[in-house]
N, CA, C and O atoms as a Maestro MAE file, in Angstrom:
{
 s_m_m2io_version
 :::
 2.0.0
}

f_m_ct {
 s_m_title
 :::
 protein
 m_atom[324] {
  # First column is atom index #
  i_m_mmod_type
  r_m_x_coord
  r_m_y_coord
  r_m_z_coord
  i_m_residue_number
  s_m_chain_name
  s_m_pdb_residue_name
  s_m_pdb_atom_name
  i_m_atomic_number
  :::
  1 25 42.492 9.990 7.682 1 A "UNK " " N  " 7
  2 3 41.279 10.588 7.168 1 A "UNK " " CA " 6
  3 2 40.501 9.505 6.407 1 A "UNK " " C  " 6
  4 15 41.091 8.758 5.626 1 A "UNK " " O  " 8
  5 25 39.208 9.416 6.625 2 A "UNK " " N  " 7
  6 3 38.404 8.383 5.950 2 A "UNK " " CA " 6
  7 2 38.370 8.573 4.435 2 A "UNK " " C  " 6
  8 15 38.477 9.688 3.925 2 A "UNK " " O  " 8
  9 25 38.222 7.474 3.748 3 A "UNK " " N  " 7
  10 3 38.125 7.472 2.283 3 A "UNK " " CA " 6
  11 2 36.731 6.963 1.918 3 A "UNK " " C  " 6
  12 15 36.293 5.921 2.406 3 A "UNK " " O  " 8
  13 25 36.044 7.708 1.059 4 A "UNK " " N  " 7
  14 3 34.696 7.366 0.635 4 A "UNK " " CA " 6
  15 2 34.683 7.052 -0.851 4 A "UNK " " C  " 6
  16 15 35.363 7.714 -1.635 4 A "UNK " " O  " 8
  17 25 33.914 6.048 -1.238 5 A "UNK " " N  " 7
  18 3 33.835 5.632 -2.627 5 A "UNK " " CA " 6
  19 2 32.530 6.136 -3.241 5 A "UNK " " C  " 6
  20 15 31.463 6.036 -2.634 5 A "UNK " " O  " 8
  21 25 32.632 6.671 -4.437 6 A "UNK " " N  " 7
  22 3 31.484 7.211 -5.154 6 A "UNK " " CA " 6
  23 2 31.408 6.569 -6.535 6 A "UNK " " C  " 6
  24 15 32.409 6.079 -7.058 6 A "UNK " " O  " 8
  25 25 30.214 6.578 -7.120 7 A "UNK " " N  " 7
  26 3 30.019 6.122 -8.496 7 A "UNK " " CA " 6
  27 2 29.273 7.201 -9.254 7 A "UNK " " C  " 6
  28 15 28.304 7.779 -8.762 7 A "UNK " " O  " 8
  29 25 29.745 7.459 -10.460 8 A "UNK " " N  " 7
  30 3 29.097 8.436 -11.328 8 A "UNK " " CA " 6
  31 2 27.951 7.745 -12.053 8 A "UNK " " C  " 6
  32 15 28.143 6.695 -12.665 8 A "UNK " " O  " 8
  33 25 26.771 8.327 -11.986 9 A "UNK " " N  " 7
  34 3 25.610 7.739 -12.665 9 A "UNK " " CA " 6
  35 2 25.644 8.024 -14.165 9 A "UNK " " C  " 6
  36 15 24.972 7.338 -14.935 9 A "UNK " " O  " 8
  37 25 26.401 9.009 -14.584 10 A "UNK " " N  " 7
  38 3 26.472 9.369 -16.002 10 A "UNK " " CA " 6
  39 2 27.434 8.464 -16.763 10 A "UNK " " C  " 6
  40 15 27.068 7.900 -17.795 10 A "UNK " " O  " 8
  41 25 28.672 8.316 -16.259 11 A "UNK " " N  " 7
  42 3 29.679 7.529 -16.986 11 A "UNK " " CA " 6
  43 2 30.004 6.194 -16.311 11 A "UNK " " C  " 6
  44 15 30.808 5.423 -16.835 11 A "UNK " " O  " 8
  45 25 29.390 5.910 -15.156 12 A "UNK " " N  " 7
  46 3 29.544 4.650 -14.418 12 A "UNK " " CA " 6
  47 2 30.945 4.438 -13.853 12 A "UNK " " C  " 6
  48 15 31.275 3.321 -13.453 12 A "UNK " " O  " 8
  49 25 31.776 5.472 -13.808 13 A "UNK " " N  " 7
  50 3 33.104 5.314 -13.204 13 A "UNK " " CA " 6
  51 2 32.983 5.341 -11.683 13 A "UNK " " C  " 6
  52 15 32.073 5.958 -11.129 13 A "UNK " " O  " 8
  53 25 33.908 4.667 -11.026 14 A "UNK " " N  " 7
  54 3 33.964 4.629 -9.567 14 A "UNK " " CA " 6
  55 2 35.232 5.365 -9.148 14 A "UNK " " C  " 6
  56 15 36.293 5.176 -9.743 14 A "UNK " " O  " 8
  57 25 35.117 6.204 -8.125 15 A "UNK " " N  " 7
  58 3 36.270 6.976 -7.662 15 A "UNK " " CA " 6
  59 2 36.192 7.138 -6.152 15 A "UNK " " C  " 6
  60 15 35.127 6.980 -5.555 15 A "UNK " " O  " 8
  61 25 37.331 7.455 -5.539 16 A "UNK " " N  " 7
  62 3 37.421 7.619 -4.091 16 A "UNK " " CA " 6
  63 2 37.761 9.057 -3.746 16 A "UNK " " C  " 6
  64 15 38.442 9.755 -4.497 16 A "UNK " " O  " 8
  65 25 37.263 9.486 -2.573 17 A "UNK " " N  " 7
  66 3 37.507 10.843 -2.089 17 A "UNK " " CA " 6
  67 2 37.922 10.751 -0.623 17 A "UNK " " C  " 6
  68 15 37.232 10.123 0.180 17 A "UNK " " O  " 8
  69 25 39.045 11.371 -0.272 18 A "UNK " " N  " 7
  70 3 39.468 11.471 1.127 18 A "UNK " " CA " 6
  71 2 38.893 12.757 1.690 18 A "UNK " " C  " 6
  72 15 39.091 13.835 1.129 18 A "UNK " " O  " 8
  73 25 38.177 12.637 2.809 19 A "UNK " " N  " 7
  74 3 37.603 13.829 3.445 19 A "UNK " " CA " 6
  75 2 37.300 13.519 4.895 19 A "UNK " " C  " 6
  76 15 37.175 12.352 5.266 19 A "UNK " " O  " 8
  77 25 37.178 14.545 5.721 20 A "UNK " " N  " 7
  78 3 36.859 14.317 7.138 20 A "UNK " " CA " 6
  79 2 35.451 13.753 7.296 20 A "UNK " " C  " 6
  80 15 34.599 13.942 6.428 20 A "UNK " " O  " 8
  81 25 35.215 13.067 8.395 21 A "UNK " " N  " 7
  82 3 33.903 12.476 8.654 21 A "UNK " " CA " 6
  83 2 32.803 13.529 8.679 21 A "UNK " " C  " 6
  84 15 31.655 13.234 8.345 21 A "UNK " " O  " 8
  85 25 33.140 14.745 9.069 22 A "UNK " " N  " 7
  86 3 32.140 15.811 9.118 22 A "UNK " " CA " 6
  87 2 31.609 16.148 7.726 22 A "UNK " " C  " 6
  88 15 30.541 16.748 7.603 22 A "UNK " " O  " 8
  89 25 32.340 15.768 6.681 23 A "UNK " " N  " 7
  90 3 31.914 16.039 5.304 23 A "UNK " " CA " 6
  91 2 31.504 14.760 4.577 23 A "UNK " " C  " 6
  92 15 31.441 14.746 3.348 23 A "UNK " " O  " 8
  93 25 31.228 13.697 5.312 24 A "UNK " " N  " 7
  94 3 30.928 12.398 4.712 24 A "UNK " " CA " 6
  95 2 29.736 12.431 3.771 24 A "UNK " " C  " 6
  96 15 29.740 11.725 2.762 24 A "UNK " " O  " 8
  97 25 28.727 13.218 4.064 25 A "UNK " " N  " 7
  98 3 27.519 13.223 3.236 25 A "UNK " " CA " 6
  99 2 27.537 14.292 2.151 25 A "UNK " " C  " 6
  100 15 26.565 14.419 1.407 25 A "UNK " " O  " 8
  101 25 28.616 15.062 2.040 26 A "UNK " " N  " 7
  102 3 28.712 16.082 0.999 26 A "UNK " " CA " 6
  103 2 28.794 15.413 -0.375 26 A "UNK " " C  " 6
  104 15 29.382 14.339 -0.502 26 A "UNK " " O  " 8
  105 25 28.215 16.030 -1.398 27 A "UNK " " N  " 7
  106 3 28.321 15.467 -2.753 27 A "UNK " " CA " 6
  107 2 29.761 15.555 -3.264 27 A "UNK " " C  " 6
  108 15 30.540 16.399 -2.820 27 A "UNK " " O  " 8
  109 25 30.096 14.676 -4.196 28 A "UNK " " N  " 7
  110 3 31.429 14.677 -4.792 28 A "UNK " " CA " 6
  111 2 31.282 14.604 -6.307 28 A "UNK " " C  " 6
  112 15 30.701 13.648 -6.821 28 A "UNK " " O  " 8
  113 25 31.794 15.589 -7.024 29 A "UNK " " N  " 7
  114 3 31.698 15.540 -8.483 29 A "UNK " " CA " 6
  115 2 32.626 14.469 -9.063 29 A "UNK " " C  " 6
  116 15 33.694 14.202 -8.514 29 A "UNK " " O  " 8
  117 25 32.220 13.876 -10.148 30 A "UNK " " N  " 7
  118 3 33.022 12.888 -10.871 30 A "UNK " " CA " 6
  119 2 34.296 13.558 -11.382 30 A "UNK " " C  " 6
  120 15 34.253 14.720 -11.785 30 A "UNK " " O  " 8
  121 25 35.430 12.853 -11.374 31 A "UNK " " N  " 7
  122 3 36.675 13.438 -11.885 31 A "UNK " " CA " 6
  123 2 36.580 13.884 -13.349 31 A "UNK " " C  " 6
  124 15 37.357 14.733 -13.784 31 A "UNK " " O  " 8
  125 25 35.636 13.322 -14.111 32 A "UNK " " N  " 7
  126 3 35.475 13.728 -15.512 32 A "UNK " " CA " 6
  127 2 34.494 14.884 -15.666 32 A "UNK " " C  " 6
  128 15 34.202 15.311 -16.783 32 A "UNK " " O  " 8
  129 25 33.979 15.395 -14.533 33 A "UNK " " N  " 7
  130 3 33.155 16.602 -14.568 33 A "UNK " " CA " 6
  131 2 31.666 16.420 -14.386 33 A "UNK " " C  " 6
  132 15 30.934 17.409 -14.395 33 A "UNK " " O  " 8
  133 25 31.185 15.204 -14.221 34 A "UNK " " N  " 7
  134 3 29.749 14.981 -14.026 34 A "UNK " " CA " 6
  135 2 29.362 15.235 -12.571 34 A "UNK " " C  " 6
  136 15 30.156 15.004 -11.659 34 A "UNK " " O  " 8
  137 25 28.150 15.707 -12.365 35 A "UNK " " N  " 7
  138 3 27.681 15.999 -11.000 35 A "UNK " " CA " 6
  139 2 26.738 14.941 -10.441 35 A "UNK " " C  " 6
  140 15 26.462 14.952 -9.241 35 A "UNK " " O  " 8
  141 25 26.240 14.037 -11.263 36 A "UNK " " N  " 7
  142 3 25.270 13.034 -10.816 36 A "UNK " " CA " 6
  143 2 26.006 11.820 -10.257 36 A "UNK " " C  " 6
  144 15 26.212 10.828 -10.957 36 A "UNK " " O  " 8
  145 25 26.401 11.912 -8.977 37 A "UNK " " N  " 7
  146 3 27.147 10.825 -8.340 37 A "UNK " " CA " 6
  147 2 26.410 10.347 -7.099 37 A "UNK " " C  " 6
  148 15 25.553 11.045 -6.557 37 A "UNK " " O  " 8
  149 25 26.756 9.154 -6.666 38 A "UNK " " N  " 7
  150 3 26.167 8.568 -5.467 38 A "UNK " " CA " 6
  151 2 27.282 7.944 -4.633 38 A "UNK " " C  " 6
  152 15 28.193 7.313 -5.170 38 A "UNK " " O  " 8
  153 25 27.202 8.126 -3.317 39 A "UNK " " N  " 7
  154 3 28.184 7.534 -2.405 39 A "UNK " " CA " 6
  155 2 27.844 6.068 -2.224 39 A "UNK " " C  " 6
  156 15 26.692 5.723 -1.960 39 A "UNK " " O  " 8
  157 25 28.836 5.206 -2.362 40 A "UNK " " N  " 7
  158 3 28.636 3.774 -2.203 40 A "UNK " " CA " 6
  159 2 28.810 3.373 -0.745 40 A "UNK " " C  " 6
  160 15 29.522 4.028 0.017 40 A "UNK " " O  " 8
  161 25 28.162 2.308 -0.383 41 A "UNK " " N  " 7
  162 3 28.279 1.784 0.973 41 A "UNK " " CA " 6
  163 2 29.596 1.043 1.094 41 A "UNK " " C  " 6
  164 15 29.840 0.085 0.360 41 A "UNK " " O  " 8
  165 25 30.434 1.470 1.997 42 A "UNK " " N  " 7
  166 3 31.705 0.807 2.248 42 A "UNK " " CA " 6
  167 2 31.562 -0.124 3.430 42 A "UNK " " C  " 6
  168 15 30.900 0.198 4.417 42 A "UNK " " O  " 8
  169 25 32.186 -1.278 3.322 43 A "UNK " " N  " 7
  170 3 32.214 -2.203 4.441 43 A "UNK " " CA " 6
  171 2 33.661 -2.431 4.832 43 A "UNK " " C  " 6
  172 15 34.554 -2.419 3.985 43 A "UNK " " O  " 8
  173 25 33.882 -2.633 6.092 44 A "UNK " " N  " 7
  174 3 35.222 -2.873 6.594 44 A "UNK " " CA " 6
  175 2 35.298 -4.324 7.013 44 A "UNK " " C  " 6
  176 15 34.506 -4.772 7.841 44 A "UNK " " O  " 8
  177 25 36.223 -5.052 6.463 45 A "UNK " " N  " 7
  178 3 36.409 -6.451 6.823 45 A "UNK " " CA " 6
  179 2 37.361 -6.562 7.996 45 A "UNK " " C  " 6
  180 15 38.494 -6.085 7.932 45 A "UNK " " O  " 8
  181 25 36.913 -7.177 9.045 46 A "UNK " " N  " 7
  182 3 37.754 -7.388 10.214 46 A "UNK " " CA " 6
  183 2 37.886 -8.878 10.451 46 A "UNK " " C  " 6
  184 15 36.894 -9.605 10.396 46 A "UNK " " O  " 8
  185 25 39.068 -9.331 10.707 47 A "UNK " " N  " 7
  186 3 39.271 -10.746 10.976 47 A "UNK " " CA " 6
  187 2 38.977 -11.078 12.432 47 A "UNK " " C  " 6
  188 15 38.861 -10.191 13.278 47 A "UNK " " O  " 8
  189 25 38.864 -12.336 12.697 48 A "UNK " " N  " 7
  190 3 38.630 -12.784 14.068 48 A "UNK " " CA " 6
  191 2 37.165 -13.020 14.351 48 A "UNK " " C  " 6
  192 15 36.300 -12.804 13.502 48 A "UNK " " O  " 8
  193 25 36.911 -13.467 15.556 49 A "UNK " " N  " 7
  194 3 35.540 -13.751 15.971 49 A "UNK " " CA " 6
  195 2 35.153 -12.836 17.115 49 A "UNK " " C  " 6
  196 15 35.995 -12.411 17.906 49 A "UNK " " O  " 8
  197 25 33.879 -12.543 17.188 50 A "UNK " " N  " 7
  198 3 33.371 -11.702 18.272 50 A "UNK " " CA " 6
  199 2 33.422 -12.484 19.577 50 A "UNK " " C  " 6
  200 15 33.189 -13.693 19.599 50 A "UNK " " O  " 8
  201 25 33.723 -11.799 20.636 51 A "UNK " " N  " 7
  202 3 33.754 -12.441 21.957 51 A "UNK " " CA " 6
  203 2 33.013 -11.566 22.944 51 A "UNK " " C  " 6
  204 15 32.937 -10.347 22.788 51 A "UNK " " O  " 8
  205 25 32.477 -12.198 23.944 52 A "UNK " " N  " 7
  206 3 31.835 -11.447 25.017 52 A "UNK " " CA " 6
  207 2 32.853 -11.180 26.103 52 A "UNK " " C  " 6
  208 15 33.807 -11.938 26.279 52 A "UNK " " O  " 8
  209 25 32.644 -10.102 26.824 53 A "UNK " " N  " 7
  210 3 33.555 -9.774 27.925 53 A "UNK " " CA " 6
  211 2 33.454 -10.851 28.989 53 A "UNK " " C  " 6
  212 15 32.381 -11.403 29.236 53 A "UNK " " O  " 8
  213 25 34.570 -11.139 29.605 54 A "UNK " " N  " 7
  214 3 34.574 -12.139 30.661 54 A "UNK " " CA " 6
  215 2 35.313 -11.601 31.874 54 A "UNK " " C  " 6
  216 15 36.287 -10.861 31.739 54 A "UNK " " O  " 8
  217 25 34.852 -11.973 33.051 55 A "UNK " " N  " 7
  218 3 35.540 -11.526 34.255 55 A "UNK " " CA " 6
  219 2 36.954 -12.100 34.302 55 A "UNK " " C  " 6
  220 15 37.216 -13.177 33.765 55 A "UNK " " O  " 8
  221 25 37.846 -11.381 34.938 56 A "UNK " " N  " 7
  222 3 39.225 -11.835 35.089 56 A "UNK " " CA " 6
  223 2 39.243 -13.173 35.823 56 A "UNK " " C  " 6
  224 15 38.583 -13.346 36.848 56 A "UNK " " O  " 8
  225 25 40.006 -14.108 35.281 57 A "UNK " " N  " 7
  226 3 40.126 -15.420 35.913 57 A "UNK " " CA " 6
  227 2 39.125 -16.433 35.398 57 A "UNK " " C  " 6
  228 15 39.217 -17.605 35.764 57 A "UNK " " O  " 8
  229 25 38.166 -16.033 34.560 58 A "UNK " " N  " 7
  230 3 37.205 -16.984 34.015 58 A "UNK " " CA " 6
  231 2 37.864 -17.750 32.877 58 A "UNK " " C  " 6
  232 15 38.410 -17.135 31.961 58 A "UNK " " O  " 8
  233 25 37.824 -19.072 32.913 59 A "UNK " " N  " 7
  234 3 38.416 -19.833 31.811 59 A "UNK " " CA " 6
  235 2 37.732 -19.479 30.498 59 A "UNK " " C  " 6
  236 15 36.514 -19.308 30.452 59 A "UNK " " O  " 8
  237 25 38.521 -19.371 29.429 60 A "UNK " " N  " 7
  238 3 37.994 -18.979 28.123 60 A "UNK " " CA " 6
  239 2 36.899 -19.943 27.651 60 A "UNK " " C  " 6
  240 15 35.919 -19.503 27.050 60 A "UNK " " O  " 8
  241 25 37.044 -21.230 27.907 61 A "UNK " " N  " 7
  242 3 36.044 -22.201 27.463 61 A "UNK " " CA " 6
  243 2 34.683 -21.916 28.090 61 A "UNK " " C  " 6
  244 15 33.653 -22.164 27.464 61 A "UNK " " O  " 8
  245 25 34.666 -21.404 29.305 62 A "UNK " " N  " 7
  246 3 33.397 -21.105 29.955 62 A "UNK " " CA " 6
  247 2 32.778 -19.829 29.401 62 A "UNK " " C  " 6
  248 15 31.560 -19.664 29.476 62 A "UNK " " O  " 8
  249 25 33.579 -18.923 28.849 63 A "UNK " " N  " 7
  250 3 33.070 -17.656 28.364 63 A "UNK " " CA " 6
  251 2 32.503 -17.765 26.953 63 A "UNK " " C  " 6
  252 15 31.742 -16.894 26.532 63 A "UNK " " O  " 8
  253 25 32.856 -18.814 26.215 64 A "UNK " " N  " 7
  254 3 32.369 -18.963 24.846 64 A "UNK " " CA " 6
  255 2 30.919 -19.409 24.849 64 A "UNK " " C  " 6
  256 15 30.526 -20.198 25.709 64 A "UNK " " O  " 8
  257 25 30.104 -18.925 23.905 65 A "UNK " " N  " 7
  258 3 28.722 -19.354 23.843 65 A "UNK " " CA " 6
  259 2 28.630 -20.811 23.419 65 A "UNK " " C  " 6
  260 15 29.512 -21.303 22.715 65 A "UNK " " O  " 8
  261 25 27.575 -21.513 23.835 66 A "UNK " " N  " 7
  262 3 27.428 -22.919 23.452 66 A "UNK " " CA " 6
  263 2 27.343 -23.056 21.931 66 A "UNK " " C  " 6
  264 15 26.767 -22.201 21.259 66 A "UNK " " O  " 8
  265 25 27.917 -24.129 21.392 67 A "UNK " " N  " 7
  266 3 27.845 -24.366 19.975 67 A "UNK " " CA " 6
  267 2 28.864 -23.587 19.173 67 A "UNK " " C  " 6
  268 15 28.844 -23.644 17.944 67 A "UNK " " O  " 8
  269 25 29.740 -22.871 19.819 68 A "UNK " " N  " 7
  270 3 30.771 -22.157 19.115 68 A "UNK " " CA " 6
  271 2 30.458 -20.714 18.804 68 A "UNK " " C  " 6
  272 15 31.378 -19.901 18.716 68 A "UNK " " O  " 8
  273 25 29.201 -20.365 18.636 69 A "UNK " " N  " 7
  274 3 28.795 -18.981 18.393 69 A "UNK " " CA " 6
  275 2 29.763 -18.278 17.483 69 A "UNK " " C  " 6
  276 15 30.062 -18.811 16.414 69 A "UNK " " O  " 8
  277 25 30.252 -17.166 17.816 70 A "UNK " " N  " 7
  278 3 31.295 -16.533 17.058 70 A "UNK " " CA " 6
  279 2 30.890 -15.283 16.351 70 A "UNK " " C  " 6
  280 15 31.738 -14.632 15.740 70 A "UNK " " O  " 8
  281 25 29.635 -14.908 16.399 71 A "UNK " " N  " 7
  282 3 29.267 -13.637 15.801 71 A "UNK " " CA " 6
  283 2 28.951 -13.753 14.339 71 A "UNK " " C  " 6
  284 15 28.020 -14.464 13.960 71 A "UNK " " O  " 8
  285 25 29.707 -13.068 13.506 72 A "UNK " " N  " 7
  286 3 29.408 -13.037 12.087 72 A "UNK " " CA " 6
  287 2 28.191 -12.173 11.829 72 A "UNK " " C  " 6
  288 15 27.803 -11.376 12.682 72 A "UNK " " O  " 8
  289 25 27.595 -12.319 10.679 73 A "UNK " " N  " 7
  290 3 26.491 -11.452 10.292 73 A "UNK " " CA " 6
  291 2 25.191 -11.783 11.012 73 A "UNK " " C  " 6
  292 15 24.293 -10.945 11.088 73 A "UNK " " O  " 8
  293 25 25.084 -13.011 11.547 74 A "UNK " " N  " 7
  294 3 23.821 -13.411 12.170 74 A "UNK " " CA " 6
  295 2 24.033 -14.063 13.526 74 A "UNK " " C  " 6
  296 15 23.185 -14.835 13.974 74 A "UNK " " O  " 8
  297 25 25.124 -13.777 14.177 75 A "UNK " " N  " 7
  298 3 25.396 -14.361 15.484 75 A "UNK " " CA " 6
  299 2 25.904 -15.783 15.399 75 A "UNK " " C  " 6
  300 15 25.944 -16.478 16.414 75 A "UNK " " O  " 8
  301 25 26.292 -16.235 14.225 76 A "UNK " " N  " 7
  302 3 26.841 -17.572 14.066 76 A "UNK " " CA " 6
  303 2 25.834 -18.617 13.657 76 A "UNK " " C  " 6
  304 15 26.205 -19.776 13.473 76 A "UNK " " O  " 8
  305 25 24.556 -18.252 13.506 77 A "UNK " " N  " 7
  306 3 23.523 -19.237 13.183 77 A "UNK " " CA " 6
  307 2 23.701 -19.854 11.806 77 A "UNK " " C  " 6
  308 15 23.291 -20.992 11.581 77 A "UNK " " O  " 8
  309 25 24.303 -19.124 10.887 78 A "UNK " " N  " 7
  310 3 24.446 -19.658 9.520 78 A "UNK " " CA " 6
  311 2 25.818 -20.269 9.277 78 A "UNK " " C  " 6
  312 15 26.076 -20.792 8.193 78 A "UNK " " O  " 8
  313 25 26.684 -20.212 10.252 79 A "UNK " " N  " 7
  314 3 28.022 -20.755 10.088 79 A "UNK " " CA " 6
  315 2 29.011 -19.762 9.490 79 A "UNK " " C  " 6
  316 15 30.133 -20.139 9.152 79 A "UNK " " O  " 8
  317 25 28.618 -18.514 9.355 80 A "UNK " " N  " 7
  318 3 29.489 -17.519 8.733 80 A "UNK " " CA " 6
  319 2 30.576 -17.055 9.680 80 A "UNK " " C  " 6
  320 15 31.622 -16.590 9.227 80 A "UNK " " O  " 8
  321 25 30.363 -17.165 10.978 81 A "UNK " " N  " 7
  322 3 31.259 -16.586 11.952 81 A "UNK " " CA " 6
  323 2 32.509 -17.312 12.120 81 A "UNK " " C  " 6
  324 15 33.352 -16.912 12.924 81 A "UNK " " O  " 8
  :::
 }
 m_bond[323] {
  # First column is bond index #
  i_m_from
  i_m_to
  i_m_order
  :::
  1 1 2 1
  2 2 3 1
  3 3 4 2
  4 3 5 1
  5 5 6 1
  6 6 7 1
  7 7 8 2
  8 7 9 1
  9 9 10 1
  10 10 11 1
  11 11 12 2
  12 11 13 1
  13 13 14 1
  14 14 15 1
  15 15 16 2
  16 15 17 1
  17 17 18 1
  18 18 19 1
  19 19 20 2
  20 19 21 1
  21 21 22 1
  22 22 23 1
  23 23 24 2
  24 23 25 1
  25 25 26 1
  26 26 27 1
  27 27 28 2
  28 27 29 1
  29 29 30 1
  30 30 31 1
  31 31 32 2
  32 31 33 1
  33 33 34 1
  34 34 35 1
  35 35 36 2
  36 35 37 1
  37 37 38 1
  38 38 39 1
  39 39 40 2
  40 39 41 1
  41 41 42 1
  42 42 43 1
  43 43 44 2
  44 43 45 1
  45 45 46 1
  46 46 47 1
  47 47 48 2
  48 47 49 1
  49 49 50 1
  50 50 51 1
  51 51 52 2
  52 51 53 1
  53 53 54 1
  54 54 55 1
  55 55 56 2
  56 55 57 1
  57 57 58 1
  58 58 59 1
  59 59 60 2
  60 59 61 1
  61 61 62 1
  62 62 63 1
  63 63 64 2
  64 63 65 1
  65 65 66 1
  66 66 67 1
  67 67 68 2
  68 67 69 1
  69 69 70 1
  70 70 71 1
  71 71 72 2
  72 71 73 1
  73 73 74 1
  74 74 75 1
  75 75 76 2
  76 75 77 1
  77 77 78 1
  78 78 79 1
  79 79 80 2
  80 79 81 1
  81 81 82 1
  82 82 83 1
  83 83 84 2
  84 83 85 1
  85 85 86 1
  86 86 87 1
  87 87 88 2
  88 87 89 1
  89 89 90 1
  90 90 91 1
  91 91 92 2
  92 91 93 1
  93 93 94 1
  94 94 95 1
  95 95 96 2
  96 95 97 1
  97 97 98 1
  98 98 99 1
  99 99 100 2
  100 99 101 1
  101 101 102 1
  102 102 103 1
  103 103 104 2
  104 103 105 1
  105 105 106 1
  106 106 107 1
  107 107 108 2
  108 107 109 1
  109 109 110 1
  110 110 111 1
  111 111 112 2
  112 111 113 1
  113 113 114 1
  114 114 115 1
  115 115 116 2
  116 115 117 1
  117 117 118 1
  118 118 119 1
  119 119 120 2
  120 119 121 1
  121 121 122 1
  122 122 123 1
  123 123 124 2
  124 123 125 1
  125 125 126 1
  126 126 127 1
  127 127 128 2
  128 127 129 1
  129 129 130 1
  130 130 131 1
  131 131 132 2
  132 131 133 1
  133 133 134 1
  134 134 135 1
  135 135 136 2
  136 135 137 1
  137 137 138 1
  138 138 139 1
  139 139 140 2
  140 139 141 1
  141 141 142 1
  142 142 143 1
  143 143 144 2
  144 143 145 1
  145 145 146 1
  146 146 147 1
  147 147 148 2
  148 147 149 1
  149 149 150 1
  150 150 151 1
  151 151 152 2
  152 151 153 1
  153 153 154 1
  154 154 155 1
  155 155 156 2
  156 155 157 1
  157 157 158 1
  158 158 159 1
  159 159 160 2
  160 159 161 1
  161 161 162 1
  162 162 163 1
  163 163 164 2
  164 163 165 1
  165 165 166 1
  166 166 167 1
  167 167 168 2
  168 167 169 1
  169 169 170 1
  170 170 171 1
  171 171 172 2
  172 171 173 1
  173 173 174 1
  174 174 175 1
  175 175 176 2
  176 175 177 1
  177 177 178 1
  178 178 179 1
  179 179 180 2
  180 179 181 1
  181 181 182 1
  182 182 183 1
  183 183 184 2
  184 183 185 1
  185 185 186 1
  186 186 187 1
  187 187 188 2
  188 187 189 1
  189 189 190 1
  190 190 191 1
  191 191 192 2
  192 191 193 1
  193 193 194 1
  194 194 195 1
  195 195 196 2
  196 195 197 1
  197 197 198 1
  198 198 199 1
  199 199 200 2
  200 199 201 1
  201 201 202 1
  202 202 203 1
  203 203 204 2
  204 203 205 1
  205 205 206 1
  206 206 207 1
  207 207 208 2
  208 207 209 1
  209 209 210 1
  210 210 211 1
  211 211 212 2
  212 211 213 1
  213 213 214 1
  214 214 215 1
  215 215 216 2
  216 215 217 1
  217 217 218 1
  218 218 219 1
  219 219 220 2
  220 219 221 1
  221 221 222 1
  222 222 223 1
  223 223 224 2
  224 223 225 1
  225 225 226 1
  226 226 227 1
  227 227 228 2
  228 227 229 1
  229 229 230 1
  230 230 231 1
  231 231 232 2
  232 231 233 1
  233 233 234 1
  234 234 235 1
  235 235 236 2
  236 235 237 1
  237 237 238 1
  238 238 239 1
  239 239 240 2
  240 239 241 1
  241 241 242 1
  242 242 243 1
  243 243 244 2
  244 243 245 1
  245 245 246 1
  246 246 247 1
  247 247 248 2
  248 247 249 1
  249 249 250 1
  250 250 251 1
  251 251 252 2
  252 251 253 1
  253 253 254 1
  254 254 255 1
  255 255 256 2
  256 255 257 1
  257 257 258 1
  258 258 259 1
  259 259 260 2
  260 259 261 1
  261 261 262 1
  262 262 263 1
  263 263 264 2
  264 263 265 1
  265 265 266 1
  266 266 267 1
  267 267 268 2
  268 267 269 1
  269 269 270 1
  270 270 271 1
  271 271 272 2
  272 271 273 1
  273 273 274 1
  274 274 275 1
  275 275 276 2
  276 275 277 1
  277 277 278 1
  278 278 279 1
  279 279 280 2
  280 279 281 1
  281 281 282 1
  282 282 283 1
  283 283 284 2
  284 283 285 1
  285 285 286 1
  286 286 287 1
  287 287 288 2
  288 287 289 1
  289 289 290 1
  290 290 291 1
  291 291 292 2
  292 291 293 1
  293 293 294 1
  294 294 295 1
  295 295 296 2
  296 295 297 1
  297 297 298 1
  298 298 299 1
  299 299 300 2
  300 299 301 1
  301 301 302 1
  302 302 303 1
  303 303 304 2
  304 303 305 1
  305 305 306 1
  306 306 307 1
  307 307 308 2
  308 307 309 1
  309 309 310 1
  310 310 311 1
  311 311 312 2
  312 311 313 1
  313 313 314 1
  314 314 315 1
  315 315 316 2
  316 315 317 1
  317 317 318 1
  318 318 319 1
  319 319 320 2
  320 319 321 1
  321 321 322 1
  322 322 323 1
  323 323 324 2
  :::
 }
}
């Protein structure tokens, strides 16, 4: 079940709530009783580099984009990938 992180605007505490994806946008009260909360943006860190699909039998070196590419946040242009 997904876990969502919220922050209370009243007391500034951060807390997590486990709930189904169908309830992802539902409000969540602060554990200390405040109702003014906001859902935080969660990011998932995945290791590795992005690759394009290649036909069976194609050498890996030929399937890689020129210059190393690798994806990342900007397709590898900034060196993040």
